[in-house]
Backbone of each chain as nested JSON, in Angstrom:
{
  "chains": [
    {"id": "A", "residues": [
      {"number": 1, "name": "MET", "atoms": {"N": [0.728, -1.233, -0.163], "CA": [-0.147, 0.388, 0.03], "C": [1.204, 1.235, 0.123]}},
      {"number": 2, "name": "PHE", "atoms": {"N": [1.924, 1.414, 0.94], "CA": [2.892, 2.431, 0.717], "C": [3.378, 2.734, -0.799]}},
      {"number": 3, "name": "CYS", "atoms": {"N": [3.815, 1.628, -1.364], "CA": [4.763, 1.705, -2.91], "C": [3.228, 2.732, -3.711]}},
      {"number": 4, "name": "ARG", "atoms": {"N": [2.119, 1.912, -3.768], "CA": [0.995, 2.712, -4.447], "C": [0.856, 3.841, -4.004]}},
      {"number": 5, "name": "GLN", "atoms": {"N": [0.652, 3.913, -2.372], "CA": [0.728, 5.461, -2.482], "C": [1.271, 6.589, -2.646]}},
      {"number": 6, "name": "GLN", "atoms": {"N": [2.794, 6.013, -2.766], "CA": [3.845, 7.32, -2.841], "C": [3.769, 7.308, -4.409]}},
      {"number": 7, "name": "VAL", "atoms": {"N": [3.864, 6.578, -5.071], "CA": [3.733, 6.627, -6.735], "C": [2.532, 7.506, -7.547]}},
      {"number": 8, "name": "ALA", "atoms": {"N": [1.157, 6.915, -6.38], "CA": [0.167, 7.661, -6.877], "C": [0.349, 9.34, -6.664]}},
      {"number": 9, "name": "GLU", "atoms": {"N": [1.021, 9.5, -5.172], "CA": [1.151, 10.806, -5.057], "C": [2.345, 11.74, -6.49]}},
      {"number": 10, "name": "LEU", "atoms": {"N": [3.368, 10.808, -6.437], "CA": [3.795, 11.079, -7.684], "C": [3.742, 11.484, -8.706]}},
      {"number": 11, "name": "ALA", "atoms": {"N": [2.578, 10.698, -9.132], "CA": [1.396, 10.866, -10.346], "C": [1.215, 12.192, -10.209]}},
      {"number": 12, "name": "GLN", "atoms": {"N": [0.436, 12.515, -9.471], "CA": [0.063, 13.74, -9.275], "C": [1.153, 15.211, -9.337]}},
      {"number": 13, "name": "HIS", "atoms": {"N": [2.253, 14.741, -9.005], "CA": [3.521, 15.747, -9.277], "C": [4.031, 15.851, -10.804]}},
      {"number": 14, "name": "ALA", "atoms": {"N": [3.969, 14.769, -11.14], "CA": [4.851, 14.558, -12.525], "C": [4.829, 15.625, -13.211]}},
      {"number": 15, "name": "PRO", "atoms": {"N": [3.617, 16.195, -13.912], "CA": [3.765, 17.685, -14.479], "C": [5.08, 18.472, -14.329]}},
      {"number": 16, "name": "SER", "atoms": {"N": [5.252, 18.895, -13.292], "CA": [5.759, 19.368, -12.099], "C": [7.162, 19.169, -12.334]}},
      {"number": 17, "name": "PHE", "atoms": {"N": [8.239, 17.791, -12.414], "CA": [9.056, 17.248, -13.216], "C": [9.355, 17.53, -14.268]}},
      {"number": 18, "name": "ASN", "atoms": {"N": [8.437, 17.092, -14.773], "CA": [7.814, 17.293, -16.873], "C": [8.484, 18.719, -16.963]}},
      {"number": 19, "name": "ASP", "atoms": {"N": [7.803, 19.851, -16.681], "CA": [8.366, 21.259, -16.592], "C": [10.083, 21.585, -16.497]}},
      {"number": 20, "name": "LYS", "atoms": {"N": [10.442, 20.566, -15.618], "CA": [11.483, 21.26, -15.393], "C": [12.978, 20.41, -16.463]}},
      {"number": 21, "name": "ASN", "atoms": {"N": [12.05, 19.452, -17.127], "CA": [12.942, 18.628, -18.19], "C": [13.821, 17.849, -17.643]}},
      {"number": 22, "name": "VAL", "atoms": {"N": [13.341, 17.39, -16.725], "CA": [14.178, 16.03, -15.957], "C": [13.784, 14.763, -16.642]}},
      {"number": 23, "name": "CYS", "atoms": {"N": [14.236, 13.701, -16.282], "CA": [14.227, 12.277, -16.466], "C": [14.08, 11.768, -14.912]}},
      {"number": 24, "name": "LEU", "atoms": {"N": [12.448, 11.704, -15.021], "CA": [11.615, 11.758, -13.409], "C": [11.502, 9.312, -14.0]}},
      {"number": 25, "name": "ALA", "atoms": {"N": [12.041, 8.772, -13.255], "CA": [11.616, 7.408, -13.305], "C": [11.352, 6.474, -11.462]}},
      {"number": 26, "name": "VAL", "atoms": {"N": [10.605, 5.431, -11.738], "CA": [10.267, 4.822, -10.654], "C": [10.823, 3.526, -10.925]}},
      {"number": 27, "name": "ILE", "atoms": {"N": [11.844, 2.855, -10.087], "CA": [12.712, 1.884, -9.902], "C": [11.989, 1.16, -9.016]}},
      {"number": 28, "name": "GLY", "atoms": {"N": [11.447, -0.176, -9.042], "CA": [11.094, -1.358, -8.408], "C": [11.891, -2.556, -8.539]}},
      {"number": 29, "name": "SER", "atoms": {"N": [11.13, -3.465, -7.762], "CA": [12.344, -4.945, -7.596], "C": [11.625, -5.978, -8.162]}},
      {"number": 30, "name": "GLY", "atoms": {"N": [9.844, -5.64, -8.487], "CA": [9.218, -7.363, -9.432], "C": [9.251, -7.268, -10.473]}},
      {"number": 31, "name": "GLU", "atoms": {"N": [8.634, -8.092, -10.902], "CA": [8.772, -8.519, -12.346], "C": [8.1, -7.431, -13.514]}},
      {"number": 32, "name": "PRO", "atoms": {"N": [8.868, -7.337, -14.992], "CA": [8.195, -5.949, -15.256], "C": [6.763, -6.379, -15.854]}},
      {"number": 33, "name": "HIS", "atoms": {"N": [6.279, -7.913, -16.057], "CA": [4.921, -7.667, -16.851], "C": [4.155, -7.668, -15.706]}},
      {"number": 34, "name": "HIS", "atoms": {"N": [4.693, -7.303, -14.263], "CA": [3.201, -6.469, -13.505], "C": [3.2, -4.738, -13.746]}},
      {"number": 35, "name": "PHE", "atoms": {"N": [4.183, -4.322, -14.302], "CA": [3.893, -2.801, -14.581], "C": [2.743, -2.089, -15.318]}},
      {"number": 36, "name": "LYS", "atoms": {"N": [2.098, -2.813, -15.978], "CA": [0.51, -2.786, -16.347], "C": [-0.269, -1.915, -15.366]}},
      {"number": 37, "name": "GLU", "atoms": {"N": [-0.647, -2.942, -14.109], "CA": [-1.403, -3.025, -13.14], "C": [-0.802, -2.25, -12.548]}},
      {"number": 38, "name": "PHE", "atoms": {"N": [0.377, -1.819, -12.431], "CA": [1.153, -1.242, -11.322], "C": [0.438, 0.358, -11.912]}},
      {"number": 39, "name": "ARG", "atoms": {"N": [0.799, 0.34, -13.381], "CA": [0.327, 1.848, -13.803], "C": [-1.172, 2.07, -13.655]}},
      {"number": 40, "name": "GLU", "atoms": {"N": [-1.897, 1.301, -13.869], "CA": [-3.667, 1.726, -13.209], "C": [-3.923, 1.755, -12.136]}},
      {"number": 41, "name": "VAL", "atoms": {"N": [-3.264, 1.277, -11.183], "CA": [-3.691, 1.765, -9.885], "C": [-3.306, 2.798, -9.617]}},
      {"number": 42, "name": "THR", "atoms": {"N": [-2.058, 3.114, -9.62], "CA": [-0.97, 4.388, -9.272], "C": [-1.401, 5.473, -10.27]}},
      {"number": 43, "name": "GLY", "atoms": {"N": [-1.816, 5.186, -11.313], "CA": [-1.883, 5.98, -12.749], "C": [-0.78, 7.019, -12.594]}},
      {"number": 44, "name": "TYR", "atoms": {"N": [0.375, 6.195, -12.693], "CA": [1.839, 6.601, -12.858], "C": [1.737, 6.308, -14.578]}},
      {"number": 45, "name": "GLY", "atoms": {"N": [2.497, 7.831, -15.297], "CA": [2.594, 7.131, -16.629], "C": [3.872, 7.259, -16.977]}},
      {"number": 46, "name": "GLY", "atoms": {"N": [4.758, 7.498, -16.469], "CA": [5.99, 7.486, -16.691], "C": [6.884, 6.581, -16.639]}},
      {"number": 47, "name": "LEU", "atoms": {"N": [8.308, 6.578, -16.948], "CA": [9.502, 5.818, -16.853], "C": [8.674, 4.765, -16.153]}},
      {"number": 48, "name": "LEU", "atoms": {"N": [9.334, 3.755, -16.145], "CA": [9.436, 2.719, -14.722], "C": [9.931, 1.15, -15.279]}},
      {"number": 49, "name": "PHE", "atoms": {"N": [11.184, 1.009, -14.367], "CA": [12.043, 0.024, -14.434], "C": [11.809, -0.561, -13.258]}},
      {"number": 50, "name": "SER", "atoms": {"N": [12.813, -1.573, -13.771], "CA": [12.692, -2.949, -12.601], "C": [14.036, -3.048, -12.243]}},
      {"number": 51, "name": "ASP", "atoms": {"N": [14.417, -4.059, -10.837], "CA": [15.551, -4.227, -10.322], "C": [15.688, -5.428, -9.594]}},
      {"number": 52, "name": "PRO", "atoms": {"N": [15.498, -6.57, -10.661], "CA": [14.815, -8.026, -9.664], "C": [15.799, -8.361, -8.654]}},
      {"number": 53, "name": "SER", "atoms": {"N": [17.261, -7.761, -8.871], "CA": [18.789, -8.318, -8.905], "C": [18.487, -7.612, -6.961]}},
      {"number": 54, "name": "LEU", "atoms": {"N": [18.139, -6.43, -7.049], "CA": [18.163, -5.798, -6.542], "C": [19.661, -5.289, -6.076]}},
      {"number": 55, "name": "LYS", "atoms": {"N": [20.136, -5.025, -6.755], "CA": [22.133, -4.465, -6.989], "C": [22.06, -3.268, -6.898]}},
      {"number": 56, "name": "THR", "atoms": {"N": [21.317, -2.481, -7.501], "CA": [21.071, -0.948, -7.302], "C": [20.65, -0.416, -5.932]}},
      {"number": 57, "name": "PHE", "atoms": {"N": [19.586, -1.103, -5.435], "CA": [19.279, -0.883, -4.007], "C": [20.132, -1.211, -2.602]}},
      {"number": 58, "name": "ALA", "atoms": {"N": [21.096, -1.974, -3.339], "CA": [22.154, -2.77, -2.373], "C": [23.169, -1.542, -2.116]}},
      {"number": 59, "name": "PHE", "atoms": {"N": [23.574, -1.323, -3.422], "CA": [24.659, -0.21, -3.729], "C": [24.778, 1.141, -3.237]}},
      {"number": 60, "name": "LEU", "atoms": {"N": [23.092, 1.403, -2.884], "CA": [22.845, 2.92, -2.529], "C": [22.702, 2.798, -0.9]}},
      {"number": 61, "name": "GLY", "atoms": {"N": [22.78, 1.428, -0.482], "CA": [22.439, 1.183, 1.003], "C": [21.212, 1.105, 1.285]}},
      {"number": 62, "name": "PHE", "atoms": {"N": [20.181, 0.649, 0.489], "CA": [18.635, 0.825, 1.047], "C": [18.552, -0.569, 1.532]}},
      {"number": 63, "name": "SER", "atoms": {"N": [18.114, -0.541, 2.898], "CA": [17.979, -1.516, 3.714], "C": [17.017, -2.395, 3.643]}},
      {"number": 64, "name": "SER", "atoms": {"N": [17.287, -3.361, 4.087], "CA": [16.752, -5.056, 3.4], "C": [16.255, -5.877, 4.952]}},
      {"number": 65, "name": "SER", "atoms": {"N": [16.566, -5.312, 5.749], "CA": [16.47, -5.874, 6.903], "C": [14.766, -6.073, 7.613]}},
      {"number": 66, "name": "LEU", "atoms": {"N": [14.654, -6.529, 8.379], "CA": [13.436, -6.953, 9.013], "C": [13.078, -5.508, 9.947]}},
      {"number": 67, "name": "ALA", "atoms": {"N": [13.843, -5.151, 10.881], "CA": [14.004, -4.095, 11.494], "C": [13.902, -2.875, 11.278]}},
      {"number": 68, "name": "GLY", "atoms": {"N": [13.581, -2.783, 9.482], "CA": [13.432, -1.622, 9.17], "C": [11.943, -1.859, 8.281]}},
      {"number": 69, "name": "PHE", "atoms": {"N": [11.656, -3.057, 7.704], "CA": [10.453, -3.192, 7.44], "C": [8.985, -3.164, 7.972]}},
      {"number": 70, "name": "MET", "atoms": {"N": [9.283, -3.314, 9.418], "CA": [8.146, -2.89, 10.62], "C": [8.48, -2.314, 11.745]}},
      {"number": 71, "name": "SER", "atoms": {"N": [7.721, -1.278, 11.88], "CA": [7.82, -0.209, 13.301], "C": [6.541, 0.352, 13.683]}},
      {"number": 72, "name": "ILE", "atoms": {"N": [6.386, 0.266, 14.905], "CA": [4.957, 1.259, 15.302], "C": [4.993, 2.141, 14.29]}},
      {"number": 73, "name": "LYS", "atoms": {"N": [5.808, 3.043, 13.576], "CA": [5.771, 4.462, 13.185], "C": [4.859, 3.951, 11.695]}},
      {"number": 74, "name": "SER", "atoms": {"N": [5.629, 2.766, 11.398], "CA": [5.064, 2.019, 9.559], "C": [3.593, 1.863, 9.687]}},
      {"number": 75, "name": "VAL", "atoms": {"N": [3.325, 0.931, 11.125], "CA": [2.036, 0.593, 11.512], "C": [1.069, 1.756, 11.6]}},
      {"number": 76, "name": "VAL", "atoms": {"N": [1.209, 2.989, 11.764], "CA": [0.489, 4.288, 12.151], "C": [0.425, 4.708, 10.628]}},
      {"number": 77, "name": "LYS", "atoms": {"N": [1.369, 4.329, 9.712], "CA": [1.359, 5.037, 8.384], "C": [0.516, 4.169, 7.469]}},
      {"number": 78, "name": "ALA", "atoms": {"N": [0.959, 2.932, 8.412], "CA": [-0.138, 1.951, 7.218], "C": [-1.526, 2.197, 7.323]}},
      {"number": 79, "name": "PHE", "atoms": {"N": [-2.119, 2.894, 8.432], "CA": [-3.161, 3.118, 8.691], "C": [-3.964, 4.139, 8.137]}},
      {"number": 80, "name": "SER", "atoms": {"N": [-3.116, 4.985, 8.044], "CA": [-3.323, 6.372, 7.293], "C": [-3.068, 6.011, 5.342]}},
      {"number": 81, "name": "ALA", "atoms": {"N": [-2.565, 5.086, 5.002], "CA": [-2.72, 5.003, 3.849], "C": [-3.738, 4.252, 3.517]}},
      {"number": 82, "name": "LEU", "atoms": {"N": [-4.076, 3.349, 4.388], "CA": [-5.708, 2.661, 4.155], "C": [-6.616, 3.581, 4.242]}},
      {"number": 83, "name": "LYS", "atoms": {"N": [-6.573, 4.237, 5.163], "CA": [-7.897, 5.411, 5.386], "C": [-7.581, 6.353, 3.679]}},
      {"number": 84, "name": "ASN", "atoms": {"N": [-6.394, 6.46, 2.968], "CA": [-6.942, 7.656, 1.927], "C": [-6.903, 6.468, 0.904]}},
      {"number": 85, "name": "GLY", "atoms": {"N": [-7.493, 5.013, 1.319], "CA": [-7.623, 4.324, -0.198], "C": [-7.005, 3.859, -0.705]}},
      {"number": 86, "name": "HIS", "atoms": {"N": [-5.657, 3.026, -0.229], "CA": [-4.551, 2.803, -0.832], "C": [-4.172, 1.53, -0.078]}},
      {"number": 87, "name": "ARG", "atoms": {"N": [-4.8, 0.434, -0.883], "CA": [-4.532, -1.0, -0.089], "C": [-3.422, -1.767, -0.717]}},
      {"number": 88, "name": "GLN", "atoms": {"N": [-2.85, -2.849, 0.145], "CA": [-2.155, -3.328, -0.366], "C": [-2.506, -4.046, -1.217]}},
      {"number": 89, "name": "GLY", "atoms": {"N": [-1.563, -4.458, -2.596], "CA": [-2.452, -5.113, -3.47], "C": [-1.242, -6.42, -3.391]}},
      {"number": 90, "name": "ALA", "atoms": {"N": [-1.049, -7.446, -4.132], "CA": [-0.311, -8.824, -4.543], "C": [1.067, -7.794, -4.583]}},
      {"number": 91, "name": "VAL", "atoms": {"N": [1.453, -8.423, -3.52], "CA": [3.254, -7.818, -3.436], "C": [4.028, -8.398, -4.771]}},
      {"number": 92, "name": "GLN", "atoms": {"N": [4.714, -7.448, -5.083], "CA": [5.357, -8.162, -6.775], "C": [6.667, -7.337, -6.332]}},
      {"number": 93, "name": "GLY", "atoms": {"N": [7.612, -8.316, -5.658], "CA": [9.113, -7.831, -5.541], "C": [9.213, -8.027, -4.22]}},
      {"number": 94, "name": "SER", "atoms": {"N": [10.712, -7.386, -3.469], "CA": [11.239, -8.155, -2.102], "C": [10.014, -7.464, -1.223]}},
      {"number": 95, "name": "THR", "atoms": {"N": [9.786, -7.935, 0.017], "CA": [8.831, -6.782, 0.959], "C": [9.81, -6.747, 2.211]}},
      {"number": 96, "name": "MET", "atoms": {"N": [10.728, -7.34, 1.836], "CA": [11.784, -6.78, 3.077], "C": [12.385, -5.083, 2.443]}},
      {"number": 97, "name": "GLN", "atoms": {"N": [12.573, -5.039, 1.551], "CA": [13.58, -3.965, 0.767], "C": [12.701, -2.61, 0.9]}},
      {"number": 98, "name": "LEU", "atoms": {"N": [13.504, -2.058, 1.291], "CA": [13.232, -0.061, 1.408], "C": [13.391, 0.099, 0.48]}},
      {"number": 99, "name": "GLY", "atoms": {"N": [12.936, 1.225, 0.242], "CA": [13.559, 2.153, -0.941], "C": [13.754, 3.353, -0.597]}},
      {"number": 100, "name": "GLY", "atoms": {"N": [13.594, 4.169, -1.689], "CA": [14.65, 5.414, -1.422], "C": [14.652, 6.415, -2.243]}},
      {"number": 101, "name": "ALA", "atoms": {"N": [15.467, 7.546, -2.98], "CA": [15.273, 8.087, -4.187], "C": [16.766, 8.885, -3.98]}},
      {"number": 102, "name": "VAL", "atoms": {"N": [17.225, 8.91, -5.541], "CA": [18.513, 9.84, -5.724], "C": [18.795, 10.773, -7.087]}},
      {"number": 103, "name": "VAL", "atoms": {"N": [19.102, 11.83, -6.956], "CA": [18.748, 12.601, -8.08], "C": [20.234, 13.321, -8.372]}},
      {"number": 104, "name": "ILE", "atoms": {"N": [20.862, 12.837, -9.934], "CA": [21.553, 12.754, -10.513], "C": [21.827, 13.595, -11.863]}},
      {"number": 105, "name": "ASP", "atoms": {"N": [23.054, 14.361, -11.384], "CA": [22.87, 15.41, -12.79], "C": [23.606, 14.846, -13.922]}},
      {"number": 106, "name": "PRO", "atoms": {"N": [23.726, 16.18, -15.304], "CA": [24.533, 14.811, -16.427], "C": [25.919, 15.068, -15.601]}},
      {"number": 107, "name": "SER", "atoms": {"N": [26.398, 15.76, -14.757], "CA": [28.177, 16.181, -14.613], "C": [28.095, 15.05, -13.776]}},
      {"number": 108, "name": "GLY", "atoms": {"N": [26.849, 14.192, -13.301], "CA": [27.394, 13.099, -12.43], "C": [27.442, 13.466, -10.936]}},
      {"number": 109, "name": "SER", "atoms": {"N": [27.009, 14.636, -10.443], "CA": [26.777, 15.253, -9.065], "C": [25.813, 14.42, -8.5]}},
      {"number": 110, "name": "VAL", "atoms": {"N": [25.819, 13.874, -7.161], "CA": [24.305, 13.76, -6.507], "C": [23.829, 14.729, -6.197]}},
      {"number": 111, "name": "ARG", "atoms": {"N": [22.694, 15.452, -5.991], "CA": [22.165, 16.701, -5.718], "C": [21.125, 15.938, -4.741]}},
      {"number": 112, "name": "TYR", "atoms": {"N": [20.567, 15.135, -4.246], "CA": [19.963, 14.383, -3.475], "C": [19.766, 12.927, -3.412]}},
      {"number": 113, "name": "PHE", "atoms": {"N": [20.155, 12.636, -1.766], "CA": [19.793, 11.407, -1.708], "C": [19.144, 11.153, -0.57]}},
      {"number": 114, "name": "PHE", "atoms": {"N": [18.207, 10.334, -0.432], "CA": [17.519, 9.643, 0.521], "C": [17.213, 8.323, 0.737]}},
      {"number": 115, "name": "ALA", "atoms": {"N": [17.331, 7.637, 1.843], "CA": [16.889, 6.658, 2.05], "C": [15.78, 6.142, 3.166]}},
      {"number": 116, "name": "GLY", "atoms": {"N": [14.656, 5.159, 2.599], "CA": [13.922, 5.213, 3.663], "C": [14.484, 4.111, 5.017]}},
      {"number": 117, "name": "LYS", "atoms": {"N": [14.044, 4.831, 6.214], "CA": [14.555, 3.75, 7.309], "C": [13.363, 2.493, 7.779]}},
      {"number": 118, "name": "ARG", "atoms": {"N": [12.385, 2.893, 7.119], "CA": [11.191, 2.157, 7.39], "C": [10.125, 2.111, 6.503]}},
      {"number": 119, "name": "ALA", "atoms": {"N": [9.729, 1.073, 6.698], "CA": [8.308, 0.84, 5.685], "C": [7.321, 2.37, 5.858]}},
      {"number": 120, "name": "GLY", "atoms": {"N": [7.339, 3.09, 4.677], "CA": [6.255, 3.756, 5.05], "C": [6.938, 5.279, 4.296]}},
      {"number": 121, "name": "ASP", "atoms": {"N": [8.086, 5.2, 4.757], "CA": [9.404, 6.639, 4.488], "C": [9.32, 6.721, 3.535]}},
      {"number": 122, "name": "HIS", "atoms": {"N": [8.917, 7.983, 2.885], "CA": [9.103, 8.077, 1.228], "C": [9.618, 9.231, 0.996]}},
      {"number": 123, "name": "PRO", "atoms": {"N": [10.478, 9.909, -0.045], "CA": [11.057, 11.051, 0.089], "C": [10.359, 12.459, 0.311]}},
      {"number": 124, "name": "ASP", "atoms": {"N": [10.021, 13.539, 0.277], "CA": [9.718, 14.751, 0.239], "C": [9.406, 15.061, -1.389]}},
      {"number": 125, "name": "MET", "atoms": {"N": [7.97, 15.181, -1.354], "CA": [7.906, 15.633, -3.29], "C": [8.434, 17.366, -3.223]}},
      {"number": 126, "name": "GLY", "atoms": {"N": [7.885, 17.766, -2.412], "CA": [8.407, 19.371, -2.375], "C": [9.956, 19.188, -2.192]}},
      {"number": 127, "name": "ASP", "atoms": {"N": [10.879, 18.784, -1.632], "CA": [12.314, 18.898, -1.77], "C": [12.858, 18.288, -2.58]}},
      {"number": 128, "name": "LEU", "atoms": {"N": [12.033, 17.238, -3.851], "CA": [12.49, 16.783, -4.681], "C": [12.27, 17.969, -5.866]}},
      {"number": 129, "name": "ILE", "atoms": {"N": [11.454, 18.246, -5.586], "CA": [10.727, 19.661, -6.558], "C": [12.255, 20.832, -6.836]}},
      {"number": 130, "name": "ARG", "atoms": {"N": [12.108, 20.983, -5.091], "CA": [13.118, 21.847, -5.349], "C": [14.612, 22.118, -5.68]}},
      {"number": 131, "name": "VAL", "atoms": {"N": [14.725, 20.811, -5.583], "CA": [16.337, 19.903, -6.046], "C": [16.332, 19.931, -7.457]}},
      {"number": 132, "name": "VAL", "atoms": {"N": [15.48, 19.842, -8.255], "CA": [15.243, 20.402, -9.417], "C": [15.165, 21.675, -10.281]}},
      {"number": 133, "name": "GLU", "atoms": {"N": [14.589, 22.354, -9.495], "CA": [14.513, 23.688, -10.126], "C": [15.543, 24.264, -9.644]}},
      {"number": 134, "name": "ASP", "atoms": {"N": [16.508, 24.577, -8.829], "CA": [18.204, 25.015, -8.251], "C": [18.904, 24.472, -9.337]}}
    ]},
    {"id": "B", "residues": [
      {"number": 1, "name": "MET", "atoms": {"N": [24.271, 5.101, 3.682], "CA": [25.327, 5.581, 2.84], "C": [24.988, 6.873, 2.045]}},
      {"number": 2, "name": "GLU", "atoms": {"N": [25.493, 8.102, 2.817], "CA": [25.357, 9.655, 2.5], "C": [25.756, 9.832, 1.178]}},
      {"number": 3, "name": "HIS", "atoms": {"N": [24.614, 10.581, 0.198], "CA": [24.706, 10.839, -1.045], "C": [26.162, 11.677, -1.056]}},
      {"number": 4, "name": "ASN", "atoms": {"N": [26.959, 11.723, -0.335], "CA": [28.376, 12.363, -0.632], "C": [29.04, 10.784, -0.682]}},
      {"number": 5, "name": "ARG", "atoms": {"N": [28.782, 9.755, -1.031], "CA": [29.486, 8.828, -0.461], "C": [29.247, 7.733, -2.006]}},
      {"number": 6, "name": "VAL", "atoms": {"N": [28.198, 7.998, -2.439], "CA": [27.717, 7.527, -3.777], "C": [28.803, 7.541, -5.033]}},
      {"number": 7, "name": "SER", "atoms": {"N": [29.45, 6.38, -5.404], "CA": [30.131, 6.4, -6.535], "C": [28.927, 6.431, -7.718]}},
      {"number": 8, "name": "VAL", "atoms": {"N": [28.888, 7.401, -8.426], "CA": [28.129, 7.754, -9.174], "C": [28.276, 6.913, -10.754]}},
      {"number": 9, "name": "LYS", "atoms": {"N": [30.086, 6.98, -10.611], "CA": [30.593, 6.361, -11.461], "C": [30.144, 4.543, -12.091]}},
      {"number": 10, "name": "ASN", "atoms": {"N": [30.494, 4.135, -10.37], "CA": [29.985, 2.59, -10.206], "C": [28.437, 2.342, -10.635]}},
      {"number": 11, "name": "LEU", "atoms": {"N": [27.637, 3.148, -9.538], "CA": [26.455, 2.859, -9.92], "C": [25.968, 3.069, -11.41]}},
      {"number": 12, "name": "GLY", "atoms": {"N": [26.434, 3.983, -12.066], "CA": [25.357, 4.122, -13.617], "C": [25.869, 2.896, -14.308]}},
      {"number": 13, "name": "GLU", "atoms": {"N": [26.807, 1.944, -14.045], "CA": [27.342, 0.652, -14.568], "C": [26.771, -0.255, -14.187]}},
      {"number": 14, "name": "LEU", "atoms": {"N": [25.535, -0.165, -13.278], "CA": [24.573, -1.244, -12.92], "C": [23.485, -1.052, -13.844]}},
      {"number": 15, "name": "THR", "atoms": {"N": [22.78, -2.654, -14.184], "CA": [21.327, -1.979, -15.288], "C": [20.194, -2.287, -14.435]}},
      {"number": 16, "name": "LEU", "atoms": {"N": [19.075, -1.561, -14.841], "CA": [17.471, -2.324, -15.016], "C": [17.262, -2.922, -15.949]}},
      {"number": 17, "name": "VAL", "atoms": {"N": [16.086, -3.459, -15.927], "CA": [15.267, -3.994, -16.905], "C": [13.893, -3.108, -17.58]}},
      {"number": 18, "name": "ASP", "atoms": {"N": [13.425, -2.543, -18.325], "CA": [12.49, -2.231, -18.609], "C": [11.395, -3.158, -19.194]}},
      {"number": 19, "name": "ALA", "atoms": {"N": [9.853, -2.414, -19.305], "CA": [8.722, -3.545, -19.649], "C": [8.715, -4.841, -20.479]}},
      {"number": 20, "name": "LEU", "atoms": {"N": [10.103, -4.358, -21.129], "CA": [9.949, -6.076, -22.366], "C": [11.399, -7.22, -21.545]}},
      {"number": 21, "name": "ASN", "atoms": {"N": [11.185, -6.321, -20.453], "CA": [12.75, -7.1, -20.008], "C": [14.324, -6.301, -20.658]}},
      {"number": 22, "name": "VAL", "atoms": {"N": [14.366, -5.7, -21.76], "CA": [15.271, -5.162, -21.625], "C": [16.443, -4.371, -21.043]}},
      {"number": 23, "name": "PRO", "atoms": {"N": [17.179, -4.94, -20.761], "CA": [18.718, -4.221, -19.831], "C": [18.815, -2.895, -20.177]}},
      {"number": 24, "name": "VAL", "atoms": {"N": [18.784, -1.432, -19.26], "CA": [19.009, -0.546, -19.193], "C": [19.915, 0.027, -18.555]}},
      {"number": 25, "name": "LYS", "atoms": {"N": [21.109, 0.576, -18.924], "CA": [22.17, 0.814, -18.269], "C": [21.86, 2.323, -17.053]}},
      {"number": 26, "name": "LEU", "atoms": {"N": [21.577, 2.299, -15.857], "CA": [21.473, 3.131, -15.157], "C": [21.844, 4.961, -15.649]}},
      {"number": 27, "name": "SER", "atoms": {"N": [23.306, 4.709, -15.987], "CA": [23.416, 5.953, -16.065], "C": [23.503, 6.367, -17.202]}},
      {"number": 28, "name": "ASP", "atoms": {"N": [22.363, 5.845, -18.22], "CA": [22.069, 6.345, -19.468], "C": [20.598, 7.176, -19.149]}},
      {"number": 29, "name": "LEU", "atoms": {"N": [20.446, 7.069, -17.906], "CA": [18.968, 7.912, -17.207], "C": [19.673, 9.388, -16.868]}},
      {"number": 30, "name": "TRP", "atoms": {"N": [20.686, 9.82, -16.268], "CA": [21.146, 10.696, -16.187], "C": [22.418, 11.757, -17.79]}},
      {"number": 31, "name": "LYS", "atoms": {"N": [22.319, 10.868, -18.555], "CA": [23.166, 11.528, -19.423], "C": [22.718, 12.355, -20.371]}},
      {"number": 32, "name": "GLU", "atoms": {"N": [21.42, 12.589, -20.426], "CA": [21.395, 13.888, -20.89], "C": [20.765, 14.717, -20.125]}},
      {"number": 33, "name": "LYS", "atoms": {"N": [19.919, 14.557, -19.068], "CA": [19.514, 15.34, -18.222], "C": [18.934, 14.952, -17.122]}},
      {"number": 34, "name": "THR", "atoms": {"N": [18.995, 15.859, -15.941], "CA": [19.012, 15.657, -14.488], "C": [17.966, 14.124, -14.398]}},
      {"number": 35, "name": "ALA", "atoms": {"N": [18.183, 13.33, -13.585], "CA": [17.299, 12.06, -13.304], "C": [17.066, 11.976, -11.873]}},
      {"number": 36, "name": "VAL", "atoms": {"N": [16.044, 11.942, -11.386], "CA": [15.119, 11.886, -10.438], "C": [15.036, 10.349, -10.628]}},
      {"number": 37, "name": "LEU", "atoms": {"N": [15.724, 9.139, -9.321], "CA": [14.762, 8.147, -9.558], "C": [14.449, 8.263, -8.409]}},
      {"number": 38, "name": "ILE", "atoms": {"N": [13.287, 7.263, -8.288], "CA": [12.607, 6.735, -7.259], "C": [12.637, 5.531, -6.912]}},
      {"number": 39, "name": "PHE", "atoms": {"N": [12.948, 4.747, -5.982], "CA": [13.443, 3.337, -5.813], "C": [11.894, 3.281, -4.517]}},
      {"number": 40, "name": "VAL", "atoms": {"N": [10.725, 2.078, -5.498], "CA": [10.382, 1.87, -4.548], "C": [10.23, 0.295, -4.042]}},
      {"number": 41, "name": "ARG", "atoms": {"N": [9.615, 0.101, -2.759], "CA": [10.133, -1.415, -1.806], "C": [9.495, -2.384, -3.197]}},
      {"number": 42, "name": "HIS", "atoms": {"N": [8.472, -2.339, -3.917], "CA": [8.027, -3.118, -4.773], "C": [6.909, -2.683, -5.317]}},
      {"number": 43, "name": "PHE", "atoms": {"N": [6.031, -3.383, -6.225], "CA": [5.003, -3.297, -7.379], "C": [3.582, -3.262, -6.324]}},
      {"number": 44, "name": "GLY", "atoms": {"N": [3.631, -3.644, -5.179], "CA": [2.388, -4.074, -4.26], "C": [1.394, -2.707, -4.258]}}
    ]}
  ]
}
């Protein structure tokens, strides 16, 4: 449910990124044949990729531990996501894997980095938009 | 890992797959434009 909530939110902000002429991409870890359903549920129509090997997640240091997967805070966020209509679908990818975000410019500079510490931790959309506005 | 410790060169060598299971080199995403990459836990 967290991922659907996050990407549905991202879909709403996609025009802000497109206006800035940036390459916005969502990367998951499930099989690509699940992309269609994911797009339908979230409304996200942009670039979508997968890393079933989880190598990129590991390289960036995104947690894949049980401790990070569930906590009291993440349970509270789960209820909030459910309240907003974002039900958990059939999970396609690693349930223990946490996500994050990185912004890299053509010179190879990392302009933003975020690593979720618990399920339900998402990068702030306002922060991301501000980074690409600079 | 803090962002100033990310080795962009090494990260860029890793590959993703697109909807057709075709490998895509990560560095291709920031070759011409700034890339905003959102990593989600799963597609559920």
